SETOR-378029 format. One record per residue (C-alpha): x, y, z; residue number from 1; residue in one letter. Coordinates in steps of 0.5 Angstrom, whole numbers, plus 500, padded with zeros to 3 digits. Example, Ala and Ser with C-alpha at 12.3 -4.5 7.8 and 13.67 -1.06 7.14 Angstrom:
2
[pt [525; 491; 516]; 1; 'A']
[pt [527; 498; 514]; 2; 'S']
This chain:
405
[pt [500; 500; 500]; 1; 'M']
[pt [503; 507; 498]; 2; 'T']
[pt [504; 511; 504]; 3; 'F']
[pt [500; 518; 504]; 4; 'R']
[pt [502; 523; 509]; 5; 'P']
[pt [497; 528; 509]; 6; 'K']
[pt [492; 522; 510]; 7; 'L']
[pt [495; 519; 516]; 8; 'W']
[pt [496; 526; 519]; 9; 'L']
[pt [489; 527; 519]; 10; 'G']
[pt [487; 521; 522]; 11; 'V']
[pt [492; 522; 528]; 12; 'G']
[pt [489; 529; 529]; 13; 'A']
[pt [482; 527; 530]; 14; 'V']
[pt [485; 521; 535]; 15; 'A']
[pt [488; 526; 539]; 16; 'L']
[pt [482; 531; 539]; 17; 'A']
[pt [478; 525; 542]; 18; 'G']
[pt [482; 523; 547]; 19; 'S']
[pt [483; 530; 550]; 20; 'T']
[pt [475; 531; 550]; 21; 'A']
[pt [474; 524; 554]; 22; 'S']
[pt [480; 526; 559]; 23; 'S']
[pt [476; 533; 560]; 24; 'L']
[pt [469; 530; 561]; 25; 'A']
[pt [472; 525; 566]; 26; 'Q']
[pt [476; 530; 571]; 27; 'Q']
[pt [471; 533; 577]; 28; 'P']
[pt [470; 541; 577]; 29; 'A']
[pt [475; 545; 582]; 30; 'H']
[pt [472; 546; 589]; 31; 'P']
[pt [474; 553; 588]; 32; 'N']
[pt [472; 554; 581]; 33; 'G']
[pt [468; 560; 579]; 34; 'P']
[pt [461; 556; 578]; 35; 'T']
[pt [454; 559; 579]; 36; 'Q']
[pt [453; 554; 584]; 37; 'D']
[pt [459; 555; 588]; 38; 'S']
[pt [458; 563; 588]; 39; 'M']
[pt [450; 562; 590]; 40; 'T']
[pt [452; 558; 596]; 41; 'L']
[pt [457; 563; 598]; 42; 'A']
[pt [452; 568; 598]; 43; 'Q']
[pt [448; 563; 603]; 44; 'V']
[pt [453; 562; 608]; 45; 'R']
[pt [455; 570; 608]; 46; 'G']
[pt [454; 575; 614]; 47; 'P']
[pt [449; 572; 619]; 48; 'G']
[pt [450; 564; 616]; 49; 'G']
[pt [453; 562; 623]; 50; 'E']
[pt [448; 566; 627]; 51; 'G']
[pt [451; 572; 629]; 52; 'G']
[pt [450; 575; 636]; 53; 'E']
[pt [443; 578; 639]; 54; 'G']
[pt [437; 580; 635]; 55; 'G']
[pt [441; 584; 629]; 56; 'E']
[pt [445; 577; 628]; 57; 'G']
[pt [439; 573; 628]; 58; 'G']
[pt [435; 578; 623]; 59; 'E']
[pt [441; 577; 618]; 60; 'R']
[pt [442; 570; 619]; 61; 'G']
[pt [434; 569; 618]; 62; 'A']
[pt [435; 574; 611]; 63; 'R']
[pt [441; 570; 609]; 64; 'A']
[pt [437; 563; 610]; 65; 'S']
[pt [431; 565; 605]; 66; 'K']
[pt [437; 565; 600]; 67; 'G']
[pt [435; 565; 592]; 68; 'F']
[pt [438; 558; 591]; 69; 'L']
[pt [434; 552; 589]; 70; 'P']
[pt [434; 546; 594]; 71; 'S']
[pt [438; 542; 588]; 72; 'R']
[pt [443; 547; 588]; 73; 'A']
[pt [445; 545; 595]; 74; 'V']
[pt [450; 539; 595]; 75; 'P']
[pt [448; 533; 600]; 76; 'P']
[pt [452; 532; 606]; 77; 'K']
[pt [456; 526; 607]; 78; 'S']
[pt [456; 521; 612]; 79; 'A']
[pt [462; 525; 616]; 80; 'G']
[pt [458; 531; 616]; 81; 'D']
[pt [452; 528; 619]; 82; 'R']
[pt [456; 525; 624]; 83; 'A']
[pt [458; 531; 627]; 84; 'K']
[pt [454; 535; 632]; 85; 'P']
[pt [449; 540; 628]; 86; 'K']
[pt [451; 547; 628]; 87; 'K']
[pt [446; 552; 629]; 88; 'K']
[pt [446; 557; 623]; 89; 'S']
[pt [442; 562; 619]; 90; 'G']
[pt [435; 562; 622]; 91; 'A']
[pt [437; 557; 627]; 92; 'G']
[pt [442; 560; 631]; 93; 'G']
[pt [441; 567; 629]; 94; 'G']
[pt [434; 567; 630]; 95; 'G']
[pt [435; 564; 637]; 96; 'E']
[pt [440; 570; 638]; 97; 'G']
[pt [434; 575; 636]; 98; 'G']
[pt [429; 572; 641]; 99; 'E']
[pt [434; 573; 647]; 100; 'R']
[pt [435; 580; 645]; 101; 'G']
[pt [428; 582; 644]; 102; 'Q']
[pt [426; 579; 651]; 103; 'F']
[pt [432; 581; 655]; 104; 'R']
[pt [431; 586; 661]; 105; 'G']
[pt [432; 593; 662]; 106; 'N']
[pt [438; 593; 666]; 107; 'K']
[pt [444; 597; 663]; 108; 'G']
[pt [445; 595; 656]; 109; 'G']
[pt [442; 588; 656]; 110; 'G']
[pt [439; 586; 663]; 111; 'G']
[pt [438; 579; 666]; 112; 'E']
[pt [435; 573; 662]; 113; 'R']
[pt [431; 568; 665]; 114; 'G']
[pt [425; 569; 670]; 115; 'D']
[pt [426; 577; 669]; 116; 'V']
[pt [424; 575; 662]; 117; 'G']
[pt [424; 583; 660]; 118; 'G']
[pt [418; 585; 664]; 119; 'Y']
[pt [419; 589; 670]; 120; 'P']
[pt [419; 586; 677]; 121; 'R']
[pt [415; 587; 682]; 122; 'S']
[pt [417; 592; 688]; 123; 'S']
[pt [417; 587; 693]; 124; 'R']
[pt [422; 583; 688]; 125; 'E']
[pt [426; 588; 684]; 126; 'G']
[pt [429; 595; 684]; 127; 'G']
[pt [435; 598; 687]; 128; 'E']
[pt [436; 597; 694]; 129; 'R']
[pt [435; 605; 694]; 130; 'G']
[pt [433; 609; 699]; 131; 'D']
[pt [433; 604; 705]; 132; 'G']
[pt [432; 597; 704]; 133; 'G']
[pt [425; 597; 701]; 134; 'E']
[pt [425; 597; 693]; 135; 'A']
[pt [425; 604; 690]; 136; 'G']
[pt [424; 610; 695]; 137; 'V']
[pt [424; 608; 703]; 138; 'N']
[pt [419; 613; 706]; 139; 'T']
[pt [422; 612; 713]; 140; 'R']
[pt [428; 617; 711]; 141; 'Y']
[pt [425; 622; 706]; 142; 'I']
[pt [421; 626; 711]; 143; 'F']
[pt [423; 630; 718]; 144; 'G']
[pt [419; 628; 724]; 145; 'F']
[pt [414; 625; 720]; 146; 'T']
[pt [415; 618; 718]; 147; 'E']
[pt [413; 614; 712]; 148; 'G']
[pt [409; 607; 713]; 149; 'A']
[pt [415; 603; 709]; 150; 'D']
[pt [419; 598; 713]; 151; 'T']
[pt [425; 594; 712]; 152; 'E']
[pt [426; 588; 708]; 153; 'R']
[pt [427; 581; 711]; 154; 'A']
[pt [434; 580; 714]; 155; 'G']
[pt [436; 587; 713]; 156; 'E']
[pt [440; 591; 719]; 157; 'R']
[pt [441; 598; 720]; 158; 'E']
[pt [444; 602; 725]; 159; 'I']
[pt [441; 609; 727]; 160; 'E']
[pt [443; 615; 730]; 161; 'N']
[pt [438; 620; 732]; 162; 'D']
[pt [438; 626; 735]; 163; 'T']
[pt [433; 631; 737]; 164; 'V']
[pt [434; 638; 740]; 165; 'G']
[pt [429; 643; 743]; 166; 'R']
[pt [431; 650; 744]; 167; 'F']
[pt [428; 656; 747]; 168; 'G']
[pt [423; 658; 753]; 169; 'K']
[pt [420; 664; 755]; 170; 'R']
[pt [426; 667; 758]; 171; 'T']
[pt [433; 665; 759]; 172; 'G']
[pt [437; 660; 756]; 173; 'S']
[pt [434; 653; 754]; 174; 'F']
[pt [437; 647; 750]; 175; 'T']
[pt [435; 640; 751]; 176; 'A']
[pt [439; 634; 747]; 177; 'L']
[pt [436; 627; 746]; 178; 'Q']
[pt [441; 622; 742]; 179; 'N']
[pt [437; 615; 741]; 180; 'K']
[pt [442; 610; 738]; 181; 'S']
[pt [439; 603; 735]; 182; 'E']
[pt [440; 597; 731]; 183; 'L']
[pt [434; 595; 727]; 184; 'E']
[pt [432; 588; 724]; 185; 'Y']
[pt [427; 586; 718]; 186; 'G']
[pt [424; 580; 721]; 187; 'V']
[pt [419; 580; 715]; 188; 'T']
[pt [418; 585; 709]; 189; 'N']
[pt [413; 588; 713]; 190; 'D']
[pt [415; 587; 720]; 191; 'L']
[pt [422; 591; 723]; 192; 'T']
[pt [424; 591; 730]; 193; 'V']
[pt [429; 595; 734]; 194; 'A']
[pt [432; 596; 740]; 195; 'A']
[pt [437; 602; 743]; 196; 'G']
[pt [439; 607; 749]; 197; 'S']
[pt [438; 614; 750]; 198; 'F']
[pt [443; 619; 752]; 199; 'L']
[pt [441; 626; 754]; 200; 'S']
[pt [444; 633; 755]; 201; 'Q']
[pt [441; 639; 758]; 202; 'H']
[pt [444; 646; 758]; 203; 'R']
[pt [439; 651; 762]; 204; 'I']
[pt [440; 658; 765]; 205; 'R']
[pt [435; 663; 768]; 206; 'R']
[pt [429; 659; 766]; 207; 'V']
[pt [423; 660; 771]; 208; 'P']
[pt [421; 654; 775]; 209; 'D']
[pt [428; 650; 772]; 210; 'L']
[pt [434; 649; 776]; 211; 'D']
[pt [440; 651; 772]; 212; 'D']
[pt [444; 646; 770]; 213; 'R']
[pt [449; 644; 764]; 214; 'N']
[pt [450; 636; 764]; 215; 'N']
[pt [450; 630; 760]; 216; 'G']
[pt [448; 623; 762]; 217; 'A']
[pt [446; 616; 760]; 218; 'F']
[pt [438; 616; 760]; 219; 'D']
[pt [435; 609; 759]; 220; 'G']
[pt [433; 604; 754]; 221; 'F']
[pt [427; 603; 749]; 222; 'F']
[pt [425; 597; 744]; 223; 'A']
[pt [420; 598; 738]; 224; 'E']
[pt [416; 594; 733]; 225; 'A']
[pt [413; 597; 727]; 226; 'K']
[pt [408; 593; 722]; 227; 'Y']
[pt [406; 595; 716]; 228; 'R']
[pt [399; 593; 714]; 229; 'I']
[pt [398; 596; 707]; 230; 'L']
[pt [404; 597; 702]; 231; 'D']
[pt [403; 603; 698]; 232; 'R']
[pt [406; 599; 692]; 233; 'R']
[pt [400; 595; 692]; 234; 'V']
[pt [394; 599; 695]; 235; 'F']
[pt [393; 606; 694]; 236; 'P']
[pt [396; 608; 700]; 237; 'F']
[pt [401; 605; 705]; 238; 'G']
[pt [399; 604; 713]; 239; 'L']
[pt [403; 602; 718]; 240; 'A']
[pt [403; 602; 726]; 241; 'I']
[pt [408; 601; 731]; 242; 'S']
[pt [409; 601; 739]; 243; 'A']
[pt [416; 603; 742]; 244; 'E']
[pt [416; 602; 750]; 245; 'P']
[pt [421; 606; 754]; 246; 'E']
[pt [425; 607; 760]; 247; 'W']
[pt [428; 614; 761]; 248; 'R']
[pt [432; 616; 767]; 249; 'R']
[pt [431; 624; 767]; 250; 'H']
[pt [426; 629; 765]; 251; 'S']
[pt [426; 631; 758]; 252; 'E']
[pt [425; 638; 760]; 253; 'T']
[pt [428; 640; 767]; 254; 'S']
[pt [434; 634; 766]; 255; 'G']
[pt [432; 632; 774]; 256; 'N']
[pt [433; 625; 776]; 257; 'R']
[pt [427; 621; 775]; 258; 'E']
[pt [424; 614; 772]; 259; 'D']
[pt [419; 615; 767]; 260; 'A']
[pt [416; 609; 764]; 261; 'F']
[pt [412; 610; 757]; 262; 'G']
[pt [410; 607; 751]; 263; 'V']
[pt [410; 611; 744]; 264; 'E']
[pt [404; 609; 739]; 265; 'L']
[pt [404; 611; 732]; 266; 'K']
[pt [400; 610; 726]; 267; 'L']
[pt [403; 612; 719]; 268; 'Y']
[pt [400; 613; 712]; 269; 'A']
[pt [404; 615; 706]; 270; 'D']
[pt [402; 616; 699]; 271; 'K']
[pt [406; 616; 692]; 272; 'E']
[pt [404; 622; 688]; 273; 'L']
[pt [409; 622; 683]; 274; 'V']
[pt [413; 615; 682]; 275; 'P']
[pt [419; 616; 685]; 276; 'S']
[pt [419; 623; 685]; 277; 'Q']
[pt [413; 626; 690]; 278; 'L']
[pt [411; 623; 697]; 279; 'F']
[pt [406; 625; 702]; 280; 'I']
[pt [405; 622; 709]; 281; 'A']
[pt [402; 623; 716]; 282; 'G']
[pt [402; 621; 723]; 283; 'N']
[pt [398; 620; 729]; 284; 'L']
[pt [402; 620; 736]; 285; 'L']
[pt [399; 617; 743]; 286; 'F']
[pt [404; 617; 748]; 287; 'E']
[pt [402; 615; 755]; 288; 'P']
[pt [407; 616; 761]; 289; 'E']
[pt [408; 614; 768]; 290; 'A']
[pt [413; 618; 772]; 291; 'V']
[pt [416; 616; 779]; 292; 'R']
[pt [419; 622; 782]; 293; 'V']
[pt [423; 622; 788]; 294; 'N']
[pt [423; 629; 792]; 295; 'E']
[pt [426; 631; 799]; 296; 'L']
[pt [421; 633; 804]; 297; 'D']
[pt [425; 637; 809]; 298; 'P']
[pt [419; 635; 814]; 299; 'D']
[pt [418; 627; 813]; 300; 'I']
[pt [425; 626; 809]; 301; 'G']
[pt [425; 623; 802]; 302; 'R']
[pt [418; 622; 799]; 303; 'T']
[pt [416; 618; 792]; 304; 'T']
[pt [410; 620; 788]; 305; 'R']
[pt [407; 618; 781]; 306; 'W']
[pt [405; 623; 776]; 307; 'E']
[pt [401; 621; 770]; 308; 'H']
[pt [401; 625; 763]; 309; 'E']
[pt [400; 624; 756]; 310; 'S']
[pt [401; 627; 749]; 311; 'T']
[pt [397; 627; 743]; 312; 'F']
[pt [400; 629; 736]; 313; 'G']
[pt [398; 629; 729]; 314; 'V']
[pt [403; 631; 723]; 315; 'S']
[pt [403; 631; 715]; 316; 'G']
[pt [409; 632; 711]; 317; 'A']
[pt [411; 632; 703]; 318; 'I']
[pt [417; 631; 700]; 319; 'A']
[pt [420; 631; 693]; 320; 'G']
[pt [426; 629; 689]; 321; 'A']
[pt [430; 635; 687]; 322; 'V']
[pt [436; 630; 685]; 323; 'A']
[pt [437; 622; 685]; 324; 'P']
[pt [437; 621; 693]; 325; 'G']
[pt [436; 628; 695]; 326; 'F']
[pt [429; 630; 698]; 327; 'F']
[pt [427; 637; 700]; 328; 'L']
[pt [420; 638; 703]; 329; 'G']
[pt [416; 641; 709]; 330; 'A']
[pt [412; 639; 715]; 331; 'E']
[pt [407; 641; 720]; 332; 'V']
[pt [406; 638; 727]; 333; 'R']
[pt [401; 639; 732]; 334; 'Y']
[pt [402; 637; 739]; 335; 'L']
[pt [398; 637; 745]; 336; 'S']
[pt [400; 635; 753]; 337; 'H']
[pt [395; 632; 758]; 338; 'F']
[pt [395; 631; 765]; 339; 'E']
[pt [393; 623; 766]; 340; 'G']
[pt [395; 617; 762]; 341; 'S']
[pt [389; 618; 757]; 342; 'F']
[pt [388; 625; 755]; 343; 'L']
[pt [385; 627; 762]; 344; 'N']
[pt [386; 634; 763]; 345; 'K']
[pt [388; 639; 758]; 346; 'F']
[pt [395; 643; 759]; 347; 'E']
[pt [397; 646; 753]; 348; 'G']
[pt [398; 645; 745]; 349; 'E']
[pt [403; 647; 740]; 350; 'A']
[pt [403; 648; 732]; 351; 'V']
[pt [410; 647; 729]; 352; 'F']
[pt [412; 648; 722]; 353; 'V']
[pt [419; 647; 718]; 354; 'G']
[pt [423; 645; 712]; 355; 'P']
[pt [426; 637; 711]; 356; 'T']
[pt [432; 635; 708]; 357; 'L']
[pt [434; 628; 706]; 358; 'S']
[pt [440; 626; 702]; 359; 'V']
[pt [443; 619; 701]; 360; 'R']
[pt [450; 620; 700]; 361; 'F']
[pt [452; 613; 700]; 362; 'L']
[pt [449; 607; 697]; 363; 'P']
[pt [448; 605; 704]; 364; 'R']
[pt [448; 611; 708]; 365; 'A']
[pt [442; 616; 709]; 366; 'V']
[pt [442; 623; 713]; 367; 'V']
[pt [436; 627; 715]; 368; 'Q']
[pt [435; 634; 718]; 369; 'A']
[pt [429; 637; 720]; 370; 'A']
[pt [428; 644; 723]; 371; 'F']
[pt [421; 647; 726]; 372; 'S']
[pt [419; 653; 729]; 373; 'A']
[pt [413; 654; 734]; 374; 'Q']
[pt [408; 658; 730]; 375; 'V']
[pt [402; 658; 734]; 376; 'A']
[pt [400; 655; 741]; 377; 'G']
[pt [397; 656; 748]; 378; 'K']
[pt [398; 654; 755]; 379; 'S']
[pt [393; 653; 761]; 380; 'V']
[pt [398; 656; 765]; 381; 'D']
[pt [399; 662; 761]; 382; 'E']
[pt [392; 663; 758]; 383; 'P']
[pt [394; 671; 756]; 384; 'N']
[pt [400; 669; 752]; 385; 'R']
[pt [401; 667; 745]; 386; 'S']
[pt [405; 660; 744]; 387; 'L']
[pt [406; 654; 749]; 388; 'D']
[pt [413; 655; 752]; 389; 'L']
[pt [411; 651; 758]; 390; 'V']
[pt [410; 644; 755]; 391; 'N']
[pt [414; 646; 749]; 392; 'F']
[pt [419; 650; 746]; 393; 'E']
[pt [420; 655; 741]; 394; 'R']
[pt [424; 651; 736]; 395; 'R']
[pt [426; 644; 735]; 396; 'Q']
[pt [431; 640; 730]; 397; 'A']
[pt [432; 633; 728]; 398; 'R']
[pt [439; 630; 725]; 399; 'A']
[pt [439; 623; 723]; 400; 'R']
[pt [444; 618; 720]; 401; 'L']
[pt [442; 611; 718]; 402; 'V']
[pt [447; 606; 715]; 403; 'I']
[pt [445; 599; 712]; 404; 'E']
[pt [449; 593; 713]; 405; 'F']
């Protein structure tokens, strides 16, 4: 057979082309190749594909998981992939993060999860310890001589130092200070008990019917129990009662040595006019007292006699927050004095008016101050003179320090 070069070159070219096409058809596509399928899958696994953080990440994941690739474009998982723990992605992890962001509480930037659930806790459970132990503002400490109906929370303890000063008589110089130091404990959320002692200081000069003196002394003991009947956070107003039995060793007015046994009974009411900003309160006071006086009679020697007296009072106060933990207010008080343990014989009355101040200068410390001046009054012993300066004083002041621990 005659060799024909052109014919054999043509046959060789056709065979080489067929071999190359077969090899390319059997070769798999490169995993990183720029195919349409791989590009679409990258879009699905874009921002938020792994879930994101919080609500915003959840939204991104949810939007991404709704991608535009048909289900056939997602390659089936291998057996190795199915054996691995399932990873939350797209609407799975991100959606859960979105729910957490939506229902977080209101503390700071995110708040607490769990039982708070984004809803405000009740006043008995939450809020800051704030002015006093009770949630929010504690009305015990925002007025002056008047006190709100709040009590301390169960298990809370406090140390108080309370000083009351009384100044001025008709003539002469008169100053009487009484310091009351006590330890308080919250038995329950509605019951507070306390116990403590008195110190007294008298400085008297040229006051008729009173001996001159300038001395201080230990002045006895007391105990107290206060029970809250109505909580103003649940009811339209707060209501509480208290009883404070006490024993004193000196007369509040003269400073003479004696033994006085009494019990101070109080009714408290308060109301929140503007939440956490404006409060009013009122008190009723009844204090019967039996006094044993030891006198030196020149004729028969030392004698002992008992005197019975009682005090009735009513007061009202208002206080408003001018800054966080800073309250200014005013109060008016009516006091009357009687001979006999049960308001038997009227002796005199007085009306006091003045400003009040309360400052929480540390998270667990409060200082109060109040000043009152007698603006009206009448005494049985001085019926023709204004003011009762026999049974009461021209001015009264109070300073109180409360430390919680």
